[in-house]
N, C-alpha and C positions, 0 to 999 in steps of 0.2 A: 327584601333578602339578599338579593345578590350583593349587594354592599357588606353584608355582614360574613356572609361566604367567601367573598375575595379579601377580607381581614382578616382572616384566620390564614397559618402557615398551612404551606402547599403539603407538608407531608402527612398532616393530619387525614387527607383526603387518600392516600394511597390503599388502593384496593375497595376503594367505594365507586365502583365501574358504573352504578347508575345517579350517582350523585344524589343533590338534595331536591327533592320537590315539592311544590307546593299544590296543595289539593283544596279546592273552595268549599268540601265539605264540613258537614258538622259531625263529629266522631264521639259518639258515645260509649263509654267503657263497658263492657261485657261485664265487668265483676261489681257495677253501681246498684246501690240500694234504690237511689231515686234518679230521676233525671238530672243529677249534679254532678256527676263524675264524665269528665269530658276526657278525650284522651288528645292530646295537643300535637305528638309527634310520635315518629314510630322509626325504629331502626329496623329494617328487614334484610336476612340472609336469606336467599332463595338459591338453589343450586341451577336453577333455569334462568333467573333473573340477576342474578349473584348480588352485591350489595349495596343498598341505597336506604335513603332517609326519605320520610315522608313527613311536612308539616300540613295540619288540617288547621287552613285560614279561618273557616268557618267558627271551628272549636274555640280558635285564636280570641276570633270577636265575640264569642260567646261569653268568655271568662274574662278579658281584658279590654273590651272594646270601649270601656269607659273611660281609659286612663289617657293622657296626654299623648300625643306621638310620639315624643322622648320616653316616657316610661314604658309604653304598647313596643317601640323596637327595641329597648332593653329586654321585655318579657321574651321577646320574640328570638332575640341572641341568643338567652339562658337557655329555651328551647332547643333551639339548634346546636348549640354545645352539649346539652343535656344528651341528644342523639348520637353525635360523635362519640361522645364517651361512651355510647354502650358500642359502637363501631370501633372504638381502640380497644376496650377490654373485651370484645369479642376475638379480635386478630389474637390478643394474648390471652385468649384464655383464661378471662378472668371474669368474675360475676359480683364486684362489688357493687356496681351501680343497680344489678339487678336487684340483688339485696335490699338495697335502701330501696327502690321502687316499693318492693315485698312489704317493710315496714311502712311506709305511706298507707299502704292501702289496709292495711291492719288498722293505724292509726284514723283513718276515714271510717274503717267499720266501729269502732271504739266510741267515735264522735255519734255517730247514730244510734248506736244501743245507748249512750248516756242521753242524748236528746229524747230518743222515745222513752225511755226511763223515766224521764223528768215530766212527761208529759201524762204518764198514767198513774 
């Protein structure tokens, strides 16, 4: 992950005083229907701890652990960039990516409803 972060322009990290952290844990979404919706990364803004990003290695392994190393690293890079986009949008007072994440959650719920409906 160090190489991914080092490859990005320095300006992106402005005000990200807590940096990008890697936690070993698996984190399930509190919005999940089943145990199939993992949180891969999170952007945090805290008045005490500041701004920082957490990448959940355990979740990445559960979701993408079957991929080749090259594809896995690409997915990891995508997650880091996704969370950095949240950081940039937060600084700019934009919410486009938050809205996109909400649309993805709605799609997740729709997929589960269709799946349950086809079984019933």
